[in-house]
PyMOL commands that place a pseudoatom at each C-alpha (Angstrom):
pseudoatom trace, name=CA, resn=MET, resi=1, chain=A, elem=C, hetatm=0, pos=[27.003, -19.087, 8.774]
pseudoatom trace, name=CA, resn=GLU, resi=2, chain=A, elem=C, hetatm=0, pos=[25.462, -20.857, 6.511]
pseudoatom trace, name=CA, resn=LEU, resi=3, chain=A, elem=C, hetatm=0, pos=[23.664, -19.492, 3.698]
pseudoatom trace, name=CA, resn=GLY, resi=4, chain=A, elem=C, hetatm=0, pos=[20.853, -21.829, 1.920]
pseudoatom trace, name=CA, resn=ASN, resi=5, chain=A, elem=C, hetatm=0, pos=[20.917, -22.013, -1.797]
pseudoatom trace, name=CA, resn=ILE, resi=6, chain=A, elem=C, hetatm=0, pos=[20.900, -18.543, -3.033]
pseudoatom trace, name=CA, resn=SER, resi=7, chain=A, elem=C, hetatm=0, pos=[19.662, -18.458, -6.120]
pseudoatom trace, name=CA, resn=GLN, resi=8, chain=A, elem=C, hetatm=0, pos=[16.389, -20.276, -4.932]
pseudoatom trace, name=CA, resn=PRO, resi=9, chain=A, elem=C, hetatm=0, pos=[15.501, -19.304, -2.085]
pseudoatom trace, name=CA, resn=LEU, resi=10, chain=A, elem=C, hetatm=0, pos=[12.759, -20.644, 0.125]
pseudoatom trace, name=CA, resn=TYR, resi=11, chain=A, elem=C, hetatm=0, pos=[9.917, -18.229, 1.535]
pseudoatom trace, name=CA, resn=GLY, resi=12, chain=A, elem=C, hetatm=0, pos=[7.203, -17.958, 4.234]
pseudoatom trace, name=CA, resn=PRO, resi=13, chain=A, elem=C, hetatm=0, pos=[3.651, -17.443, 4.874]
pseudoatom trace, name=CA, resn=GLY, resi=14, chain=A, elem=C, hetatm=0, pos=[4.068, -13.665, 5.369]
pseudoatom trace, name=CA, resn=PRO, resi=15, chain=A, elem=C, hetatm=0, pos=[5.016, -11.460, 8.415]
pseudoatom trace, name=CA, resn=LYS, resi=16, chain=A, elem=C, hetatm=0, pos=[2.856, -12.758, 11.148]
pseudoatom trace, name=CA, resn=ALA, resi=17, chain=A, elem=C, hetatm=0, pos=[1.141, -10.105, 13.674]
pseudoatom trace, name=CA, resn=PRO, resi=18, chain=A, elem=C, hetatm=0, pos=[3.293, -9.553, 16.094]
pseudoatom trace, name=CA, resn=GLY, resi=19, chain=A, elem=C, hetatm=0, pos=[2.566, -10.480, 20.155]
pseudoatom trace, name=CA, resn=SER, resi=20, chain=A, elem=C, hetatm=0, pos=[1.701, -6.812, 21.416]
pseudoatom trace, name=CA, resn=SER, resi=21, chain=A, elem=C, hetatm=0, pos=[-1.622, -5.674, 23.726]
pseudoatom trace, name=CA, resn=THR, resi=22, chain=A, elem=C, hetatm=0, pos=[-3.433, -3.994, 21.003]
pseudoatom trace, name=CA, resn=PRO, resi=23, chain=A, elem=C, hetatm=0, pos=[-3.866, -6.697, 18.669]
pseudoatom trace, name=CA, resn=GLY, resi=24, chain=A, elem=C, hetatm=0, pos=[-7.147, -4.835, 17.313]
pseudoatom trace, name=CA, resn=LEU, resi=25, chain=A, elem=C, hetatm=0, pos=[-5.404, -2.308, 16.521]
pseudoatom trace, name=CA, resn=VAL, resi=26, chain=A, elem=C, hetatm=0, pos=[-2.306, -4.724, 14.761]
pseudoatom trace, name=CA, resn=GLY, resi=27, chain=A, elem=C, hetatm=0, pos=[-5.114, -6.614, 13.334]
pseudoatom trace, name=CA, resn=MET, resi=28, chain=A, elem=C, hetatm=0, pos=[-7.387, -3.132, 11.342]
pseudoatom trace, name=CA, resn=VAL, resi=29, chain=A, elem=C, hetatm=0, pos=[-3.384, -2.596, 10.483]
pseudoatom trace, name=CA, resn=HIS, resi=30, chain=A, elem=C, hetatm=0, pos=[-2.685, -5.832, 8.548]
pseudoatom trace, name=CA, resn=GLY, resi=31, chain=A, elem=C, hetatm=0, pos=[-6.729, -5.288, 7.213]
pseudoatom trace, name=CA, resn=PHE, resi=32, chain=A, elem=C, hetatm=0, pos=[-5.796, -2.067, 5.866]
pseudoatom trace, name=CA, resn=LEU, resi=33, chain=A, elem=C, hetatm=0, pos=[-2.558, -3.778, 4.143]
pseudoatom trace, name=CA, resn=ARG, resi=34, chain=A, elem=C, hetatm=0, pos=[-4.509, -7.018, 2.585]
pseudoatom trace, name=CA, resn=LEU, resi=35, chain=A, elem=C, hetatm=0, pos=[-7.437, -4.634, 1.941]
pseudoatom trace, name=CA, resn=VAL, resi=36, chain=A, elem=C, hetatm=0, pos=[-4.618, -1.801, -0.172]
pseudoatom trace, name=CA, resn=GLN, resi=37, chain=A, elem=C, hetatm=0, pos=[-2.432, -4.319, -1.843]
pseudoatom trace, name=CA, resn=PRO, resi=38, chain=A, elem=C, hetatm=0, pos=[-3.467, -8.355, -2.255]
pseudoatom trace, name=CA, resn=ASN, resi=39, chain=A, elem=C, hetatm=0, pos=[-1.578, -9.188, -5.497]
pseudoatom trace, name=CA, resn=ALA, resi=40, chain=A, elem=C, hetatm=0, pos=[1.539, -10.725, -5.572]
pseudoatom trace, name=CA, resn=LEU, resi=41, chain=A, elem=C, hetatm=0, pos=[4.709, -8.811, -6.766]
pseudoatom trace, name=CA, resn=PRO, resi=42, chain=A, elem=C, hetatm=0, pos=[4.292, -9.554, -10.618]
pseudoatom trace, name=CA, resn=VAL, resi=43, chain=A, elem=C, hetatm=0, pos=[8.304, -12.053, -11.165]
pseudoatom trace, name=CA, resn=VAL, resi=44, chain=A, elem=C, hetatm=0, pos=[8.021, -11.891, -14.914]
pseudoatom trace, name=CA, resn=LEU, resi=45, chain=A, elem=C, hetatm=0, pos=[10.401, -9.909, -16.720]
pseudoatom trace, name=CA, resn=CYS, resi=46, chain=A, elem=C, hetatm=0, pos=[9.709, -11.106, -20.407]
pseudoatom trace, name=CA, resn=CYS, resi=47, chain=A, elem=C, hetatm=0, pos=[8.068, -7.862, -21.428]
pseudoatom trace, name=CA, resn=LEU, resi=48, chain=A, elem=C, hetatm=0, pos=[8.570, -4.561, -20.015]
pseudoatom trace, name=CA, resn=LEU, resi=49, chain=A, elem=C, hetatm=0, pos=[5.148, -3.069, -21.346]
pseudoatom trace, name=CA, resn=PHE, resi=50, chain=A, elem=C, hetatm=0, pos=[3.886, -5.705, -20.254]
pseudoatom trace, name=CA, resn=PHE, resi=51, chain=A, elem=C, hetatm=0, pos=[6.027, -5.530, -17.215]
pseudoatom trace, name=CA, resn=LEU, resi=52, chain=A, elem=C, hetatm=0, pos=[4.918, -2.090, -15.685]
pseudoatom trace, name=CA, resn=SER, resi=53, chain=A, elem=C, hetatm=0, pos=[1.073, -2.469, -16.852]
pseudoatom trace, name=CA, resn=GLN, resi=54, chain=A, elem=C, hetatm=0, pos=[1.224, -5.133, -14.003]
pseudoatom trace, name=CA, resn=LEU, resi=55, chain=A, elem=C, hetatm=0, pos=[3.416, -3.614, -12.205]
pseudoatom trace, name=CA, resn=LEU, resi=56, chain=A, elem=C, hetatm=0, pos=[0.228, -0.645, -11.466]
pseudoatom trace, name=CA, resn=LEU, resi=57, chain=A, elem=C, hetatm=0, pos=[-1.784, -3.133, -11.194]
pseudoatom trace, name=CA, resn=TYR, resi=58, chain=A, elem=C, hetatm=0, pos=[0.138, -4.397, -8.674]
pseudoatom trace, name=CA, resn=GLU, resi=59, chain=A, elem=C, hetatm=0, pos=[-0.053, -0.373, -7.095]
pseudoatom trace, name=CA, resn=VAL, resi=60, chain=A, elem=C, hetatm=0, pos=[-3.139, 0.698, -7.452]
pseudoatom trace, name=CA, resn=GLY, resi=61, chain=A, elem=C, hetatm=0, pos=[-3.367, 1.024, -4.730]
pseudoatom trace, name=CA, resn=PHE, resi=62, chain=A, elem=C, hetatm=0, pos=[-1.631, 2.328, -3.181]
pseudoatom trace, name=CA, resn=LEU, resi=63, chain=A, elem=C, hetatm=0, pos=[-1.690, 4.770, -6.128]
pseudoatom trace, name=CA, resn=VAL, resi=64, chain=A, elem=C, hetatm=0, pos=[-5.736, 5.489, -4.903]
pseudoatom trace, name=CA, resn=CYS, resi=65, chain=A, elem=C, hetatm=0, pos=[-4.702, 6.435, -1.441]
pseudoatom trace, name=CA, resn=ILE, resi=66, chain=A, elem=C, hetatm=0, pos=[-2.218, 8.659, -2.767]
pseudoatom trace, name=CA, resn=ALA, resi=67, chain=A, elem=C, hetatm=0, pos=[-4.325, 10.101, -4.868]
pseudoatom trace, name=CA, resn=ILE, resi=68, chain=A, elem=C, hetatm=0, pos=[-7.292, 10.721, -2.241]
pseudoatom trace, name=CA, resn=GLY, resi=69, chain=A, elem=C, hetatm=0, pos=[-4.385, 11.633, 0.148]
pseudoatom trace, name=CA, resn=LEU, resi=70, chain=A, elem=C, hetatm=0, pos=[-3.513, 14.402, -2.250]
pseudoatom trace, name=CA, resn=LEU, resi=71, chain=A, elem=C, hetatm=0, pos=[-7.257, 15.618, -2.753]
pseudoatom trace, name=CA, resn=PHE, resi=72, chain=A, elem=C, hetatm=0, pos=[-7.713, 16.250, 0.723]
pseudoatom trace, name=CA, resn=ILE, resi=73, chain=A, elem=C, hetatm=0, pos=[-4.722, 17.719, 1.636]
pseudoatom trace, name=CA, resn=ILE, resi=74, chain=A, elem=C, hetatm=0, pos=[-5.541, 20.081, -2.126]
pseudoatom trace, name=CA, resn=LEU, resi=75, chain=A, elem=C, hetatm=0, pos=[-8.930, 20.527, -0.432]
pseudoatom trace, name=CA, resn=MET, resi=76, chain=A, elem=C, hetatm=0, pos=[-8.858, 21.200, 3.659]
pseudoatom trace, name=CA, resn=PRO, resi=77, chain=A, elem=C, hetatm=0, pos=[-7.352, 24.743, 3.259]
pseudoatom trace, name=CA, resn=LEU, resi=78, chain=A, elem=C, hetatm=0, pos=[-9.649, 25.583, 0.314]
pseudoatom trace, name=CA, resn=VAL, resi=79, chain=A, elem=C, hetatm=0, pos=[-12.548, 24.318, 1.884]
pseudoatom trace, name=CA, resn=GLY, resi=80, chain=A, elem=C, hetatm=0, pos=[-11.486, 25.845, 5.181]
pseudoatom trace, name=CA, resn=CYS, resi=81, chain=A, elem=C, hetatm=0, pos=[-10.153, 29.780, 3.538]
pseudoatom trace, name=CA, resn=CYS, resi=82, chain=A, elem=C, hetatm=0, pos=[-13.497, 29.768, 1.947]
pseudoatom trace, name=CA, resn=PHE, resi=83, chain=A, elem=C, hetatm=0, pos=[-15.617, 29.207, 5.377]
pseudoatom trace, name=CA, resn=CYS, resi=84, chain=A, elem=C, hetatm=0, pos=[-13.417, 31.832, 6.641]
pseudoatom trace, name=CA, resn=CYS, resi=85, chain=A, elem=C, hetatm=0, pos=[-13.852, 34.510, 4.282]
pseudoatom trace, name=CA, resn=CYS, resi=86, chain=A, elem=C, hetatm=0, pos=[-16.343, 34.262, 2.567]
pseudoatom trace, name=CA, resn=ARG, resi=87, chain=A, elem=C, hetatm=0, pos=[-19.179, 33.254, 5.287]
pseudoatom trace, name=CA, resn=CYS, resi=88, chain=A, elem=C, hetatm=0, pos=[-22.773, 33.694, 4.767]
for i in range(1, 88): cmd.bond("trace and resi %d" % i, "trace and resi %d" % (i + 1))
show_as sticks, trace
zoom trace
C-alpha cells in the first residue's frame, strides 16, 4: 500500500452525490449543506483569537440551525400547554 506524500496531501473537489433512487432528496440535502456551510474551514493558526473568530464565522450556519432547533424544542411544549390548559 502506497501512502503518497503525507506532508502535502492532495484533496479532490469534494463529495459527490451517490447514485440512488431519490436524486431529488440527495440534491436537496446537498443544497442545504451548501447553504448552511458555504465557506471552507480556515487553516490559519497564527493567532488563537483570529482563528476562533474565523471558526465561529465558519460555523455560523450550524449555530443558527441549533438556535432555531432549541427555540422550537422549548416553545412547542409551552404553546401546546397554553392551548390545552387555557382554552378561551
